[in-house]
N, C-alpha and C positions, 0 to 999 in steps of 0.2 A: 504493499500500499504506499503511495506516495505521500510525502510531508511537504507542506509550504509554511514558511515563516513570514508573516507580514509584520514588519518592524516599524514601529512609531507611527501607527495609525490613531487618529482620534475617533475611537469608539462612539458612535452616535454624537459625534461632535465634542466629546469630552476631552480629558488631558490624553496625550499619546500614550499608547500601550502596544504591546506586541500581541499577535494572535497566532497561535499555532494550529494548522490544520493537520490532522492525521486521518488520512483515507477519506472517509465521508463526513467526519464529524469535527468539530471543533475541540482540540484537546486542552488547550489552556488559553487564559487570557490574563495579561499582567506585564509588569515591566520586566525587561532583562531576560527574556525567554531566550533559549537556545535549543537546537535540535540537530543531532548528527545527520547529514546526508539531506537535509531539508532544504528545498530551493526557497532563497530568500528573496522577498520584495520589500525594497525600501520604500516605505509609504510617504516618509517626509512630511508628516502632518496632514496628509489627505484624510478625508472623511471616511470611515468605515460604517456601512449600514446593513442591515439584514437585506437580503435578496427582495426587491420590490415584487409585489403582487398586483396584477391588473384585473379588476373585476368585470371589464368590459373591452373585448378586443374582437375585431371582425378579422378571421382569418382566410374567409371566402372559400375554403376548400371543404366539401367538393362543390364543383360548379362554376366559379368564377376565377379559376387559376391564372386567367390573364391580369387579375389585379393583385393577388397574393396566393401563397400556398402556406401550408402549415410549416414548411420548412423555412421559407423566406420570412414569414411572419415572426416565428421564434428566433431567427437570427436577429430580426430588428429589436426583438424583445430583449435578447441578451446584451446587445450594443447599448439599449437604454438602461440596463442595470436590472431587468427584470429576470426573475427565476421561476415565476409562474403566471400564466394568463389565463383567463376564462374566456373561452371562445364562444362568441354568440350564435344564436341558432338559425339566422337567416342566410343559409346557404341552399345550394340547389343539388339535390333535394334538400328541404327544410330538415333541421335535426330535431324531428318530432317523434322519432322511434329509436328503440335501443339499438337498432343496427347502425344507424346514422352516428349517433353519439359515439358509439364504441368505435367506429371508423376514424372520427377525427381524434379520439383518445389514443389509438394504435399509432396514427400518424405522428402525434406527439412524442409519444415514446421513441419512435424511430428517428426523429430529429435530433434529439439529444440535446437541443440548445436550451430549453427551459421545459418545465412542466405545463402541459395542456390539459385544462379541466373544462370539458364540454358544458355548455349551458343548453338546457332543453328548452324547446318551444313550449308555450303554455297551451296553444291551441294547433289543432291539425292544420298544417300548411299555412301558419300564421294568419288564418282567415277569420279568427275570432268567433267562430260557430260552435266548436266542439272540443272538449278538452283532448288534449294529446295524451300519449302513453306515459303519463308522469310517474306512476309507480314502476313500470317496466324499465325506463330510463334511470330511476334511482337504483333498481336492483341490478342494473347491468353491470359489466366490468368497469364502466366508466363511473358509475357512483354518482350520478348527477344529483346535486343539492339545489341548484339555482336554476329558476325556470323564467324564460322571458320571451315575448314577441317582440323584442326590440327592432326598431324600423317601423313597427305598427303598435298601436295602443290596444290594449285589452279594454275596449270601451263599453262592452256590456257588463254591466254591474253584476248580474246573475252569474256570468260566466268567471268573473274576476272573484266573486265571493266562494264558487265552487272550488275554483283553484287554490285559494287560501286555506279552505278546509281540507283539501286532498293533501297538499304538501306538509300540513301541520303534523300530520300521521308521523313523519319520518324527519321533522325538524328541517324541511326545506324552507325556500324563500321565494317568493315571487317577486321579480325585478320588473318594475313597470316603466315603460316608455310612455310618460304622461303627455298625452296631446289628443284633446277633443277633437275629433276628426271633422265634425260640422263646422267648428269654429276656425279651422285652418284650410278649408278648401280653396285652393288656388293661391296659398300662401307662398311667398317668395323670401320673405325677410322679416325681422322683429317689426311689428306694428307700432309705429310711433313718428316722430318728426322727420326722421330720415325717410322712411317709407313713403310719407306723404309727399315730400319733395320729389322722390324718384319716381313715383308713381308705381311702385311695386306693391303686389299684394301683401298685406299686412297680417303678422302671425302674432295675436295679441297673447300678452302674459297669461290672462285668465284661461286660455286653452290649457295651459299646463297646470295651472293652480287649482283648477276646478277638479281635475282628474286626482290631483295629489290629496285634495281635501276628501273626496270621496273615499279613496283607498286607504287612508290612514283610519277613517271611520270604519271601514269595512274590515280592516285588519283587528281593529279594537274589538269589534262585535264578536268576530270569529276566534279572536286569542291566537293570531298566526302572525308570521313575519312578513313585512313587506319591504322591500328596497326601491327606492326611487332612483332611476337612471338618470345621468347628465342634468341634474337640477340647474336652472339657469336664470331665475328671476328672484328678485327680493322679497317678492310676495311668497313664492314657495319656501323660501327660508322660513318666513315666519309660520307658515303652516307647520312645517316640519318641527321648528322649535316648540310650538304649541302642542303638537302631538307627543313629543318627547317629555314635555313639563307633565303630561298625564300618566307616564310611565308606560306608554304603549310601545310595542315592538317594532319601531320604525327606523330605518337607516337610510342614508344618502349619499349620493356621491356627485362630484363636480368635475369636469373636464379641464386640463390645463388651458385650452383655448378660451373657455369662458371666464377664466380667471384673469386673462391678459387683454383679449381683442374685444372691441366694440362694434357695433353696427355702423359707426361712422365709416369702417373700412368698405362697406358696400358701395360707397359712392365711386369706387374705382369700376365697379361693374366686373370685377375680376371674380370669377366662379370659385376660385380657390377658397374664397371667404363664405361660400355657400354651405351651410352645414344645418343639421337638425338635431336638437333645437337651435334655431337662429343664434347668431351673436347679437347680444342685447345691449342695454345703455352702460355708460359709465358708472351710473348709480347701482345698477345690477352687479357689475363687476365688483364694486367696492363691498356691496352687501355680502356676496359669496366669498370674497376674501376673509371678511370678519367671522362669517359662519365657519369657514373651514378652520380658522384659528381657534375659536372657542369651542369646536367639535360639534356644533349643530348638524354641519356636514361631516360625516363621517370619514370619508376618503376621497382620494383623487383617482379617477378612473380615466384612461385615455380616450376611450371610444375611437380607437385606431380604426379609420374606415378608408382603406386603400381604394384607389379607381384608375384605371388606365388612362392614359393621356388623353383618347378621344372622347372620354366622358366628362372631362373637365375643360378641355380647350375647345370651347364653344360659346354660344350666347348664354348669358345668365339663366334664361327661363328653361333652357334645354339641359342644363348641367346636373349632374349627380350631386348629392349632398354628402358631405363627409370631408374629412382631413386625416392624413397620417398623423400619429402622435407618439408612437413607443420609443422613438429615438431623441425626442426632445422634451419628453415630459418632465423629467427631473429638472432639466435646465429652465424651464417654464416657471416650475414650482420655485426653484432657488430665486429667481428673479422677482416674482411676485410676492412671495411670502417670507422667504429667509432674508434676503438682501434689504427688504422693506422693514425688517424687524418684527414682522407679526408673529412669526414661530422660529423655534431653533431647529437644529437637526434632529433632536430627539423626537420632536413632534413630527417631523417629516417622516421618520420611521414609522411612528405610528399611524400616520394617515396614509402611506404608500406601501406599508408591509403589514403591521400587526392587525390594523382594523379590516384591510380588505380580505386578508386571510381568515380572519375570525368570521366575518359576514359570510363568506363561502365555505365555511367549515372546512378548510384546506390543511389537512395534518402536514407537518413538517415544514411549512413555511410560516412567515410572520412569527418567527422564534426569537428570543433573546440571543445575543452574541454572547455565548457562556459556555463553558466546559460542558461537552456531552450533547451540546445542541447540533442539529444539521448544520453543515458548512455550506449554507446558502448565503452568499454574501456580495456586496457590492462596494467597490472602492472607488471614491470619487474626487477628484481634483477640482475644488470648489474655486479656486483661485483661477482657472483657466477661463479666457474670453475668446470667442471665435464667431464667425459668420457661419450661418446655416448654409450648407450646399448640399442640396438633395441628390447630386450626381454621386456622392459617396454612401448613400443610404444602403443598408442591406435589405430594406424593403422592397419588393417588386415595383411599387408605385412611388410617384414623387409629388403627390399633391399635398404638399406641406404649405401652410400661410407664413411660414418663417424664412423663406428663402431670402438669403442676403441679410437678415436681421441678426445683429450681434447678440448672442445669449451666454450667460455665465455657466461654467460648471462642465464637466466632461467626465464619463465613467471611464475609468482606466483599467479597471479588472472586474469581471463577474465570475463568481465561483457557484455551480450547481452540484450540491453535495461533495464539495472539494474539489471538483474537478473544474478547471478554468475554462470558461466558454468565450471569454475576452481577455485579451492581454495588451496592455499598452494601447488600449483603444481599439483594438482590431480583434476580429473574430479568431478565436484560436483553432 
């Protein structure tokens, strides 16, 4: 079994320590460690975090391998410091059966760059009419615990209630894409001043907030777990904060792009900024940052949504919605949350590793950096500054909103159960 000694790393941003990896586990943490025959990495005060966990990734396989595959997506994840991702169900065919989720899970095992935990669809074909095989997907080799029709809202209250009741039996969670479909017909961007000036169909905040309000009430009534995907408005924050104050089992995520970008960027008519839910106002962005800092929003999730060139290089109305995010997520969180003084690195570890792993009930991830724990680790050079160049992405797609933008921080090493998947910023 190989040994690696990381010397002088700031564990969770604290005082520099040494971390010894022996095989698949952390053997020791402390000052002045040594180990015969170990490969030594001089961290030089870089930040050591537990491997990041993403609750919301689109890997596109099966069916849209022109956008991404499990292999290319997990490579992108590793470069971004992730050791586990949850793969959304909107594939072709939809991941609504035990067979499809097992296929995705096995492809993740074969890739070896990070663990892939499939998310099962809530309804057959994401059609919102009939519950999918929730129990069979949970009992499969993939062991599915999270279910979502992401990309579409489970807008039927009866179906949503039944799903919450069903997953309660095995401590599952329904992750809701909160979008009232009747309120967003023809919508192209956030409804507000900018949409009025541009003449683009508006996507009102209430279309998100009304579904969240309904679903936290349903979860409380059933006594089940609901998770709110890509929360994007100040009003949504208040509803989740209220639900948590009642002691209800509600969790929520925010994307990096909703922590940084606003609807003012749509004035460029560049479809790279077209996303679901849409970019919101500066006031929404500030509310999301505060909510992530105080724990109202539990975690950061990338909503990594790769698209081929032709689906984005077109007129705004025809363009697909979504952005790639795995390789830039940690940098955006550093810029918006750490460098602004809102949170420290220990909180980043909580919001990007501990909590998402707990919500997904993902064993072996989101664990402390301590002796005897799995060696899922990410080493970050927080002092780095550089421009984003999508030409160097590991992802198959290039639809990033950060091209040419300077972002801080860079993942230099990622370890999956002690094995380096990224070394000096490059795939191992």
